[in-house]
C-alpha positions as CSV (number, residue, x, y, z in Angstrom):
1,M,189.3,77.8,106.6
2,E,186.7,75.5,107.9
3,A,184.2,73.6,105.9
4,I,181.0,72.3,106.8
5,K,179.1,69.8,104.7
6,L,175.5,70.3,104.3
7,T,172.7,68.1,102.9
8,G,169.0,68.4,102.5
9,P,166.1,68.8,99.9
10,V,165.6,71.5,97.4
11,S,162.4,72.5,95.9
12,W,161.0,75.2,93.6
13,Q,157.9,77.0,93.7
14,E,156.5,79.0,90.7
15,V,156.7,82.5,91.2
16,D,153.7,84.8,90.3
17,D,152.0,88.0,91.1
18,E,149.5,86.7,93.7
19,R,150.5,87.7,97.0
20,G,148.4,88.0,100.3
21,E,148.9,91.0,102.6
22,I,149.6,90.7,106.3
23,I,146.6,92.5,108.0
24,D,147.9,91.8,111.7
25,A,150.8,89.4,112.9
26,L,152.6,88.8,116.5
27,I,154.8,86.6,118.1
28,R,154.2,85.7,121.5
29,L,157.6,85.1,123.5
30,N,158.3,83.0,126.8
31,D,161.3,83.7,128.4
32,G,162.5,85.4,125.0
33,N,162.0,82.6,122.8
34,P,159.2,82.4,120.2
35,E,156.1,80.3,121.5
36,E,153.3,81.3,119.4
37,L,152.6,82.9,116.0
38,V,149.4,84.4,115.3
39,V,148.6,86.0,111.7
40,D,145.5,87.5,110.0
41,T,146.0,87.7,106.4
42,E,144.0,88.2,103.2
43,L,144.2,87.0,99.7
44,D,141.7,87.7,96.8
45,N,139.2,89.1,99.3
46,Y,139.5,85.9,101.3
47,R,140.8,86.4,105.2
48,Y,142.8,83.8,106.7
49,H,143.4,83.4,110.4
50,I,146.5,81.5,111.3
51,K,147.3,80.1,114.7
52,L,150.9,78.3,115.3
53,R,152.5,77.0,118.5
54,S,156.0,76.0,119.1
55,S,157.9,74.1,121.7
56,D,161.2,74.7,120.6
57,G,161.2,78.3,119.4
58,L,161.8,77.2,115.7
59,H,159.2,74.6,114.7
60,F,155.7,75.7,114.5
61,Y,152.4,73.7,114.1
62,G,149.1,74.8,113.9
63,T,146.0,75.5,112.0
64,W,144.4,78.2,109.7
65,T,140.6,79.2,109.3
66,C,138.9,81.1,106.5
67,Q,135.2,82.4,107.3
68,S,134.1,82.9,103.9
69,P,134.0,80.4,102.2
70,S,134.3,78.4,105.4
71,S,137.4,76.3,105.3
72,N,140.4,75.3,107.4
73,G,143.3,73.1,107.4
74,E,147.1,72.5,109.2
75,A,150.0,74.7,108.7
76,S,153.4,74.2,109.8
77,G,157.0,75.6,109.3
78,R,160.1,76.8,110.8
79,L,160.7,80.6,112.0
80,Y,164.1,82.2,111.1
81,R,165.3,85.5,113.0
82,S,167.6,88.2,111.6
83,R,168.4,91.6,112.8
84,D,165.6,93.1,110.6
85,G,162.8,90.7,111.5
86,Y,161.6,87.1,111.0
87,F,161.2,84.7,107.8
88,F,158.7,81.9,108.2
89,F,158.7,79.0,105.7
90,G,156.6,75.9,105.7
91,Q,153.8,73.6,104.4
92,W,150.2,74.6,104.2
93,T,147.4,72.1,103.6
94,E,144.5,73.2,101.8
95,E,141.7,70.4,100.4
96,H,144.2,67.7,101.2
97,I,146.8,69.6,99.1
98,K,150.1,70.5,100.5
99,N,151.5,73.7,99.4
100,Y,154.8,75.6,100.6
101,W,154.0,79.1,101.9
102,W,156.3,81.8,103.4
103,M,155.9,85.3,105.1
104,D,158.7,87.8,105.5
105,L,158.0,89.6,108.7
106,D,159.3,92.7,109.7
107,I,159.5,94.2,113.2
108,E,157.5,97.5,113.8
């Protein structure tokens, strides 16, 4: 059996019942590779539009906007694929505060 040594950071985020709902989400592909991730989501009656782009199909960078109240910020992360769908994990910046955020995306 072969062993592979792994390194990297580990973090914890408090788990609570506050979860947003994905209203609409799609991944645009270029030659089979994810190039753009566009998501509309809602949390506590606030609707967010998220648009992220990637040059390598794994790392995504972009922005989010919220119309009411009017606010915006940056978002980034990694998109992982499994046979059931995608998992996205990254950082969300709002009012100069960085948060971890994630989405569990099923293929329809």
